[in-house]
C-alpha positions in Angstrom: -0.3 -0.2 0.0 1.4 4.0 -0.8 1.7 6.2 1.7 -0.8 8.3 0.0 -3.1 5.0 0.4 -2.1 4.7 3.9 -2.9 8.0 5.0 -6.0 8.2 3.0 -6.8 4.8 5.7 -5.9 6.2 8.3 -7.9 9.4 7.8 -10.9 7.2 7.2 -10.5 5.6 10.3 -10.0 8.8 12.6 -13.5 10.1 10.8 -14.9 6.7 11.7 -13.9 6.8 15.0 -14.7 10.5 16.5 -18.3 9.6 14.2 -18.8 6.7 16.5 -17.7 8.4 19.5 -19.6 11.5 18.8 -22.8 9.9 17.5 -22.9 12.2 14.1 -25.5 11.8 12.3 -27.2 13.9 9.4 -30.2 15.8 9.7 -32.0 14.0 7.6 -31.9 10.4 6.6 -33.5 9.1 3.1 -34.2 6.0 1.6 -35.0 5.9 -2.2 -37.0 3.3 -3.5 -39.2 2.0 -5.7 -39.8 -0.6 -8.3 -36.3 -1.7 -10.3 -35.8 0.0 -12.7 -37.4 2.8 -11.6 -35.1 5.9 -11.6 -33.5 5.3 -8.0 -29.9 5.2 -9.8 -29.9 8.2 -11.0 -32.4 10.1 -8.6 -29.5 8.7 -6.1 -26.4 9.5 -8.5 -27.6 13.3 -8.9 -28.6 13.9 -5.0 -25.1 12.4 -3.8 -23.4 14.9 -6.3 -24.4 18.1 -4.6 -23.0 19.8 -1.7 -23.3 18.1 1.8 -25.1 15.1 0.4 -23.8 11.7 1.9 -24.6 9.0 -0.2 -24.8 4.9 -0.6 -26.4 2.9 -3.3 -27.4 0.1 -2.0 -26.0 -0.5 1.6 -27.5 -3.4 2.3 -27.7 -2.8 6.1 -31.5 -1.7 6.2 -32.4 -5.1 4.5 -29.9 -7.2 6.8 -31.5 -4.9 9.8 -35.3 -5.5 8.4 -34.1 -9.6 8.3 -32.9 -9.3 11.9 -36.2 -7.7 13.2 -38.4 -10.6 11.1 -36.8 -13.4 13.3 -37.4 -10.9 16.1 -41.5 -10.8 15.1 -41.3 -14.7 14.4 -40.1 -15.9 18.1 -41.8 -16.0 20.8 -38.7 -15.7 22.8 -37.8 -12.2 21.2 -41.0 -10.6 20.7 -40.7 -9.6 25.0 -38.0 -7.5 24.0 -38.7 -6.5 20.6 -38.2 -2.3 21.5 -35.1 -3.1 22.6 -34.0 -5.4 19.7 -35.3 -2.6 17.3 -32.9 0.0 19.2 -29.8 -2.1 18.4 -31.1 -2.7 14.7 -30.8 1.0 15.1 -27.4 1.6 16.3 -26.2 -1.2 13.8 -27.0 0.3 11.1 -25.8 3.8 11.9 -22.4 2.4 13.4 -22.1 0.7 9.7 -22.6 4.0 8.1 -20.7 6.0 10.7 -17.6 3.8 9.8 -18.2 4.0 6.2 -18.6 6.8 4.8 -17.5 10.7 5.4 -21.1 12.2 7.5 -19.2 15.4 8.9 -20.5 18.0 7.7 -23.3 16.4 5.9 -27.2 17.7 6.2 -28.6 14.1 4.4 -27.6 10.6 3.7 -29.1 8.9 1.0 -29.6 5.5 0.6 -30.9 4.1 -2.3 -32.8 0.2 -2.0 -35.0 -0.7 -4.5 -38.0 -3.0 -4.1 -36.6 -6.4 -5.5 -36.4 -10.0 -6.0 -32.8 -10.1 -4.7 -32.7 -8.1 -1.9 -36.8 -9.0 -0.8 -36.7 -12.5 -2.1 -40.3 -13.1 -0.1 -41.5 -10.1 -2.0 -43.0 -8.7 1.5 -42.3 -5.2 0.5 -44.4 -3.6 2.8 -43.2 -5.1 5.8 -39.7 -4.0 4.5 -40.5 -0.4 4.3 -42.3 -0.8 7.7 -39.2 -2.4 9.2 -37.1 1.0 8.4 -39.5 3.2 9.8 -39.4 1.1 12.9 -35.5 1.1 12.7 -35.3 5.2 11.7 -38.7 6.8 12.7 -37.6 9.5 11.3 -36.7 8.6 7.7 -37.8 10.1 4.5 -39.0 7.8 1.9 -38.9 8.9 -1.9 -40.4 7.0 -4.0 -39.6 6.1 -7.7 -42.6 5.7 -9.7 -42.1 4.6 -14.1 -43.9 3.5 -16.8 -44.3 -0.3 -15.7 -43.3 -1.3 -19.9 -40.8 1.0 -19.2 -39.3 -0.4 -16.1 -40.3 -4.0 -17.0 -38.4 -3.8 -20.1 -35.2 -2.7 -18.5 -35.4 -5.3 -15.3 -35.8 -8.2 -18.6 -32.6 -6.7 -19.8 -29.6 -7.5 -16.8 -28.8 -10.5 -15.2 -29.9 -10.4 -11.0 -28.0 -11.1 -7.8 -25.1 -10.4 -9.2 -24.8 -8.1 -5.5 -25.2 -11.8 -4.2 -22.0 -13.6 -2.5 -23.4 -17.1 -2.7 -25.2 -17.6 -5.7 -25.0 -17.2 -9.5 -26.5 -14.0 -11.3 -30.0 -15.3 -12.8 -32.8 -14.3 -14.9 -36.6 -14.0 -14.0 -39.5 -14.3 -16.8 -41.5 -11.9 -17.6 -44.7 -12.6 -15.3 -42.1 -12.1 -12.6 -41.2 -8.8 -13.7 -44.7 -7.6 -13.5 -45.4 -8.9 -10.5 -42.5 -7.9 -9.2 -43.7 -4.1 -10.4 -46.7 -4.5 -8.8 -46.1 -5.5 -5.6 -44.2 -2.5 -5.5 -46.5 0.3 -6.5 -48.8 -1.7 -3.9 -46.4 -0.5 -0.7 -45.8 2.3 -2.0 -49.7 3.3 -2.8 -49.7 1.9 1.1 -46.6 3.9 2.5 -47.7 7.0 1.2 -50.5 6.9 3.5 -49.1 6.7 6.9 -45.1 7.9 6.2 -43.3 11.0 5.4 -42.9 9.3 2.4 -42.9 11.4 -1.4 -44.1 9.6 -4.6 -41.9 10.7 -7.9 -42.9 10.5 -11.3 -40.0 9.6 -13.4 -41.2 10.7 -16.7 -42.3 13.9 -15.1 -38.9 14.7 -13.6 -37.2 13.9 -16.8 -40.1 16.4 -18.3 -40.9 19.3 -15.5 -36.9 18.9 -13.9 -36.6 22.4 -12.4 -39.9 22.5 -10.7 -40.2 18.2 -9.9 -36.0 18.8 -8.7 -37.5 21.6 -6.8 -40.1 19.8 -5.0 -37.5 16.7 -4.2 -35.1 19.3 -2.2 -37.6 20.2 -0.6 -39.0 17.3 0.5 -35.5 16.5 1.6 -35.2 19.6 3.7 -31.5 20.5 1.6 -30.8 23.6 -0.5 -31.6 23.2 -4.1 -28.6 22.2 -6.3 -28.6 21.5 -9.4 -31.6 20.2 -11.3 -31.8 16.8 -12.5 -30.3 16.5 -15.9 -32.3 15.4 -19.4 -31.0 12.6 -20.4 -32.6 9.9 -23.6 -35.1 7.7 -22.4 -34.6 4.1 -23.9 -37.7 3.1 -25.7 -38.8 -0.8 -25.3 -38.6 -3.0 -27.8 -41.3 -5.5 -26.5 -43.7 -6.6 -29.0 -47.5 -5.3 -28.5 -48.5 -8.2 -27.5 -46.1 -7.6 -24.7 -46.9 -4.5 -23.5 -50.9 -5.4 -23.9 -49.9 -8.6 -20.7 -47.7 -6.5 -19.3 -50.2 -3.0 -19.2 -53.3 -5.3 -18.6 -51.2 -6.6 -15.0 -50.4 -3.9 -13.8 -53.7 -1.9 -14.3 -55.3 -2.1 -10.9 -52.1 -1.3 -9.2 -51.7 1.5 -11.9 -55.7 2.9 -11.9 -55.2 2.6 -7.7 -52.1 5.0 -8.4 -53.9 7.2 -10.5 -57.0 8.0 -8.4 -53.9 9.3 -6.1 -52.9 11.1 -8.1 -49.1 11.9 -8.0 -49.7 15.6 -8.0 -51.6 15.6 -4.3 -48.0 14.1 -3.5 -46.2 16.5 -5.2 -48.4 19.3 -3.1 -46.7 18.5 -0.4 -43.0 19.3 -1.3 -44.8 22.9 -2.6 
């Protein structure tokens, strides 16, 4: 290891120790989530480039803490100590982040975990979001919602599970991808009723970057930075029959989402 690397490692270690010792934690913690391939990574990276924002992409600490609390709920011997174990999960999440990223002087910490079948193979997305709320009661949830045809098209083009330590990547069927999107939107519809949450239409963010960027900054209680950059959208090459299959499966949830009207969620940021 070079001298430069040794100095950097020593600096990181000292910063981590100081952050843990002082209990440093930003004013705002935000989890960005939504169906896979709905714009969560693009929005997380955009926000992470702004001043005084600490960013992690799929740290998996909240997934691990969620799994832990699932076991607490399952066993009677643990359930009676639930409040104590929730606090232990909170310490684990915060201490891990304090040790892995610079939080000193940061106004917000943003993590990104999509609602997807590798991280959450049981499909219990509602339970995950509920446990996030228990672990970090003041967390803000920023959801990305995208046209399901575009999301499913992007999902179908990639391998899943490359982040796993002990399993080979795999592919899912079109029907499985559609079901994942439906479950994700169902969880979002539930969460926006009860949590400090904002649902952002990724298409609208692309079309009206200035206005929507301002709403997101207001929701996160951070200064306005550069607006979300314009970018080309993928054009799904599904056959018309496949498009019809996706839209038919998604229609019920899509109608529910439309009934809630994302502009009503956007009003929270004005």
